[in-house]
N, C-alpha and C positions, 0 to 999 in steps of 0.2 A: 695325208701332216705336213707334207709339204706344201701345199698350199695355204695352210696354218699360219706355216710356221713366215711364212712372205708377208704374210696378212701383219701378223704381229710381229715383223723387223726381226735382223737379224740382231741374236742374241737376249732374244723378250721367251720362257719359258709362256708355255701350254698357260692358261688360267690364272697368271701373274696379272697386277695390278700395274697395266698402262698410268704412270703418272699424267698427270692432266698439265697441258702447257701451261706456263706458267701468263699470269696476269698482265694487262701493261696497257700502258698511256694511252692517249685519244691521239687520232691522228686528226692530223688540218688537209681535206685537200683544196688543192690550191688548181681552178680552172678561168678562165677568161670570163666567163659570168657572178665569176664572185668577185674579180679584181677594176677595181675600176682606178684608171693613172692621174697618179695627185699633180695639182697643175702648176705645183713650185719647179719638180722634179723630172717628170715622167712620169718615176715610177709606177707598176702597178703595184697598191694599196690594196690591201685584206679592211674589212671595218673591222672591230674589237670586237664585235656583236657576232660573228664572222667565228671565233674560237669557240673550240668543244670546253666545256669544264675543264680546270684543273685535273688531275688525277688525285689526291689529295689524302685517297686512304691505299695508295700504295707505296710501294718502299722505294727508298731514295736510288740504296744500292742494290743490288743483286742478292736476296739473303742467302745464298747460297759462297757468296764474297767473301774469302775469308783472310784476306791480305790486311794489314796493319792497317793500312791510311783506308780502308772501304769501316773498320771497326769500330775505328777515331769518328771515323764522318756517322757511322750510323747510329753512335750514340749522343753527336747532338747535336741530329737530328729529331732523336725519339726526345732529347730532352728539353727542348725547345729552342738548344741553344742557339742552330742554327737552322738557314730559310727553309732546304731541298729543294726537290725542283719539279715539283709541283706550277703547274703555265709555262714551264721553259720551253722554247722550242728547238731542238735538234733538226737543222735544216738536208737532209744529205742530194745533193747537188752529182752526182757520179752513175745515179744507176742501180744502186747498192755497193757498186768495184769494193768502195774501200770505206761501208758503212759499218758506223758505230754499232754494235750488237744491243738492237730493241732492249732484251732481256740486263743487260749490263747497269741500264739504268731504268726500272722502271716506269716510273713515275713521271718523264719526259713526254712531250707531246713531241710528236713526229711528221714531217711533208710528207703528203704524198701529191704529185702534180697529175692533174687532166690530161685526157688526147687532145683536148686541142692546142695544150702548153706544150706536153710533148714533141705533138709533131713541126712547133715551131723549133724547138730546141732549145729552148730556153727555162725547162727544170733539169740542164748539163750545161757544168761550167761552170766559171766564174760568176758569183753573185753581182747582180746591179740593176738587175730587174723588176726584186721586186725589195717591198715594205713592207713587215709583219710587226701588228701591235702586241710586240711581246718580246721577252731578251730573247737572243737568238744566240748558237756557236750551229756554225756544219761546217761546212768539206767540201772538195771536188777533188779526189786525187789523181787529176787529170793534167796535163799539158800540152802545150802546140809542138806536134813533134816533128811533123810536114812544116814542108815550107823554104823558103828561101834566112825565113826569120823564128826557128822554133826556139822555145822561150817557157820559165815557170808559169804558172796565172797569176803569181807575186808581178813578173816579171813586165809581164802584158800589161798589167793594171795600169805600171809604172808607165810603158812605153807608149799607148794608148789615147789621143786628144778623150779627155774629160774624164777617164776612168779614176785618177787618182780624183777629182773631188768628191765620185759616187763612192771610193773606200774612206773618204772623210767624213761621211754623209752617215753609213753603214756605223763606221766607230760611234760615234755622238748618238746614234739611233740603238745602242744597244746592242749591236752585234759583231760578232767576229766568224771573222773564218783565218782554216786551215789549211794549206795548199802545200803540197810538196817540192825540192828546192830542183828533182829530177838531177840537168848537168846544168845549171848555172849555178852551181857554187862545190866547183869541184876544182882543180887545177886556178882558175882563174873565179874569181865573185868576179860575174855580171850581172850583178844588180846598179844601175845607175845613182840610185840612192836608198837612203833608210825611212822605213816609216813606222808609227802604231796601231795601225790601220788593220792589219793582218800578222799572220802566225806561219814565217814558216820554216816544217823540219829539215833536215837532212834527209839526204832518198828520196827515192823512189815512188810508187805507189803503193801505200799500206805506212807507207814512216810517219802519215800522219794521228794513226791510235793512238800513241801514247798521250798524243799531246791531247785532243779531244775527248778522250779520260783526265784529263789533266782540268780542262776547262771547264767540264762538268765538273771536281768535283770543289774546284776556287767558286764556283757559282753555289754548288749547294751548299758549302760551308760560309759564307757571310750571314751574319745573324739577320732575323726574320725584318727588325725594322732600318741596316744596315741595308738590306738588298729592297727595302720601301723604297729609299732615300736615290739610293742609287738607280732602280728602273727611273723616278720621276724629276730626278735631271739630267738622264742623260749621260751617267758616267760609268755605268758598266762594262762597258767594255775595259778604258785609260786603266780601271782599278785592278779588273783581273788581268791588262795588260804587267801592270807593276808589281801585282803581287805575283806570277809565273816569274818574272824577269827576277824579282829579290829573292824569291825562294827557290832556286833553280840553286842544282848540286854546284858548290866550289864557290857561291855568293855567300861570302858570313857576315861580312862586316860590307857599313855603309861603302866606306871605300871601295868596297867590291862591289855594289852595285852600279858607282860613278866608275865604273872600266869598261872599257873597250869589251871587254870579254864578257861582260853582264848581257850586251848589243850586239851578239853575232848578225849578219845577214841569215842564218837559218839555224835553228836548233838543233841539237843532237838529241838524242829521246838518252841518253847520261842523263842528259839536264835537269828532265824529269823529277821534282822532289816532291811527291807526295807531300808527306809527315811536315813540313812546313809551312808549303802552301798553304794547305785547310787552316793549320796554327793560324798563320798569316791571315788570312781573310778571318778567317773567327774572330777573330782581335780588334778589328776595328770595327768601330763605333759611326752611329749616326755623326758625330762631332770630330770624328780624327777621320772623315774620308778627303781625301786628298784632290789637289783641281784636278781641274784638266789645262793643260798650259797652249794659249795661240802664242803665236809669234807673227809679227808680220815685217816686212821690207820697206824700213823707212826709208835709204838710200842705196843706191848699189855702182858701179860699172860698168859688171853686166849688161850684155848689151840685147837690143830686140832683133838686130841684124851683124850677123857676124861672121869671118872665116871669108872663104871663097865662094862658098854658095851662099852668104848669106841670111840663115838660120836663123832662130831664137837661139841664145842662152840662156833663158828660162824653159825647163821643164815642167815645172808644176809650182802654183804656189797655195796652201789647204794650211787650214788653218796650225796642227799639229807638225805640216811640214814643209817642206819649199827644199827645191832641186836647180841645180845649175850646170851646166854645158858649159866648157873652160874650149871654146872653137876658136877664138881670137888670138893672137899674137904676144899678148900683154905677157910681159912678166910676173905683176900683179894682178890683183884684185880686191877692191877694198867693200864692207856692205855695212851700213847701222843695220838693227833686228830689233827688234822691240818686245816686248810681251804684254804688252800697255792689252792686251784684248782679256789677260787672264786677272779669273777673282775664285774664291777659296766659297768654298760650301754655306759656308761655316762665317763666312768673314772677316774670317785669320787675319793679319799680313802677313807678305807673302815675302821671300827671298830667295832669289834667281840662279840657280847655280850652271854654270857655260861651262862643259867639259872638253875638253877634244880626245873623241871617240877611234879613231882612226886615222894616222894619215902622218904625216912627217914633225913632228913637234919644234923645229929648228924652222919649220916653214908655215908656220898657222900662231898667229898671234892673238888675244881675245882681249880686249880689255871690257870691262864693265864702266858705265860711263854716269854708274851712282851708285849706290850703298845700298842697294837692296836690286843691284844687280838686271833692275828692269828691263835695261837698253841695254849693247852693247855692239863692239866695234870688230869687226872678225879683219883682218888683212891673210890673204892669203899669196905667197908666194909658187909660183912651177911647181912640182915636184913629179918626183918616175914615181912607179908602183914599188910596195912593199909590202909583205904578207899583212893580210887583217886580220886581226880578233877570232878566232877559230871556236872560243868558250871553250869555260873554264872543265873542260870532260873532255875535252880534244886535247891527245900527245903530240908537240910538233907543233909545226907553223903552220896558220893557217894559208884560206892561199889567196895568190895575187892576186891586189884592187888597186882600182888605180882611182879608188874614191878618198872625198875627204869628209869623215862625219861628226858634227857639233853636237851631245847632248842638252837638252835645255830641262835639267828637272824643276820642280819650285817645291821650297821650302814654308809646309804652312809652324813649323814647333810640335808638329806630333807625326808628320807623315812625309816623305818624299815621297813626288808626283811618277806617271808614265816618263819618259821623256818624252818629250817633241824635238825632230829633227832637222837638223841645217847638214843640205850634204851638195855636191861640188863634186862633179866627174870630171875627171882629166883621160883624152884619147893617147888611150895607152898600146895603140897601134901603131901611131906617130912616132917620130926619130925626130927630137926635135935638140938642139942647141944653139944655147945661148952662151953670151960673153960679157965680158964689161965695155960699154962703153966710152968716150973719151971722161966724161963727167967721172966714170965711176958706176955708173947704173946698168943697171941690166937690159939686154936689150935682143929679140932672135938675129940669131946669126943663121940658121939653119935647119931645115925640115922637111923629112922624107918620108911625103905619106902614102907608100907604095903598101900599106896592109898586106895586099892580094897575092900579089909580088911575093914579099916573104910570108904571105901561111898566116898575119898576126891574127886575135882571135878580136871580133871587134861588132858592137849591133849596129848590124845597116837600116834600123828604126833609128837610131841615134846617129850613127856614122859613116865615114865612106871611105874611099880609098881611091889612090887615082896613081898611073905610073910616070910618077915622077918625082926627084926631089928640089926644092928651091935653096939655096943659096943668096942673101941677100946682098947688095952694098948697100955703100954709104959716103959721105961726103965730107972734104977732110974737116966739115964741123962737124961731123957728128949725126947727122941725117939721115935717112932712110930715100936715097932717092932712086930704089928700081930691085931685081931680083935678077937670076941670071938661074935657068928652066936646063933642070939637067932627065933626061930619060934615066929610069932604072931598068931597064929590062932589052936584052936582046935586040938587034934594028931597031928601036926607038927613034926616033926624028932627032934633028942635028939641037943642039942646044939655042936654047931662047932669050930673046932680055925683053923685058918689060919696064916698064916705068914705073916711079914711087907708086901715080896711080890707080895702076895694072892694067893699063890700056898695052899696048903690040905697036910697034909703029903705029901709035898715036888713034891708033884703030881698038875699039872695046871689045873686051873680052869677055864670053856667056861659058858658061859653065853647064852642064849638066848631066843628073843621074841616069845611064843609060836603064837599069835595071837595078832591085833592090840587091843589095851586096855587091853588084860588076862592080866595075872601076867607072869615074867621074872623068869624063872628056869636056875638050873645047871647041868651043864654035863664035 
C-alpha cells in the first residue's frame, strides 16, 4: 500500500481518477540548424514556415482562473471581440527561473532552445540574438551581479555599444521583454536613460511575473482586426506600452498619463491594473491605432569629445529614444529635436506634446517651433540630483535621479501614443560649483572628481573618478586662463597648475583609466 501511495502521489486515494494534465500550446524549438543570420542585423532569424500552427482550439486563459480580469477576457475572446493568444510566442530566457506558468495561458506558443544554442549561452539573459516571425513577449529574471559593473539587463542594454539599436529593432518587430530592476532603482535611479523598448519591474527575480501576465492579457484583448493591423505595421509593442502605461493604477486622466509618475524607470507591481488595461486594449480599432513616435536631433551642442578623457556625450540615438551624457564643463546645452519621421497609421493629422517628465522645471525650457509641435528647441541648464517620479502606487519620494527625461507624445485626435524619450544624464558623482562671470553668465568655478574617495555611486561604464578637485582661474576679462588642481586624499601630490589648454608647464597631459571603477590618473 505504501508503494501505491507513492505512485499515486501524496493526498490521492487509491482508485481515485487522476486528472489529466492540461493541454498546452505548441513549442517552437530553436537551434542553429533552423536559424539563418539576417543580412542587415546579423540576428539569427527563424523562417515563418518553421513556426508550429497556432493553437486556435485552446483557451486563452486557464479555465480555472476565476479572477475578474480572466472572466472579462474570456468573455471577450469567446464572443469574438478579442483576438486571444493563438500564434503569440512567449520566450523564456532564464531557463525556467521565472517562467510564466504554461497553464496560465494555454494557447500561447512557447520557445525551447536546442543544445547548441544552450552550449553557447544564447538561450539565457537579454534578448538580442534572435528574430522571431511572430508577436513575441518574454523575460529574463536575471542581472549582471558580479564584477566591477553590476547592473540590470535593461541598464546593460542601455550602456553596451549597439544594444540600444537592437532594443529598438525588437520594439518595431512586435517584441517586448520584461526585466527586473534588481539594484538599479533603490536609493538611486542608476538608469542613464528612459526608453519604451522594454518594461522594467521594481524588484528582483520573480518581480516580472505580474507584468508578463499583464502583457499577455493586453495582447489577447486587442480586437482581431486591430491585432492583425498592429502586427502588419510593427506596432504591437508600442501599443502595448501605451495601454500598459495609460491603464496603470492611479492613471485616471490624460494629465496623469502625461506626467512623470506614469513613466518611472521601474514599475511596481501595484501599477498593474488589468481591468482598465484589457478594456483600453479592446477599445482600439484599426482606425484609432496610435502612431509610433520617431525623433531625431536636428542640431545640438553636445559633443563627440568632451571632458578630460575626451569621451562622447552621445550615448545613443535610436528612433524612439535619444540619450546624452553631460560630460563637459558647460552650464547650458541646447538641442533642436524633430518628429519628422512620425506618421499616423491612418493618415490622421498629428499634434505633438513635449512633456518634462523628470528634472528641474526651472532649468529646462521646451519651445515648440511650429503649431503642430513637430519640432522643438530644448534648453537645459546644469542641475543636481532630485527625487525621481516613482509611480502612482509608490508612497513617498522616488529614488534620487540625476537625469532629465522629456517625453514626446503624438495625438492623432483619437488616441495618445506611447512616449518617445529624450534623456540627459548628469554626473551626479561630481561636485560642481558654478558662479556668475562679470557679464552675468554662469561659469564653472570648481569641480570635485573624487567619487571613489567620497564613496559616491556612479556607473563605471559611463563615468569615472579621480583623486583631485580643479579650481578654475580667470583673467580680468572673465576668460578662463587655467586651473589649479588639489589632491582630495591624504598624502596626495602638491597643487598643480594647468594652462587653459590643459597643458602643465607647456607639456600635454594625458589621462588614463587604470581599471574599470578605479581612479583616472595622469601621465
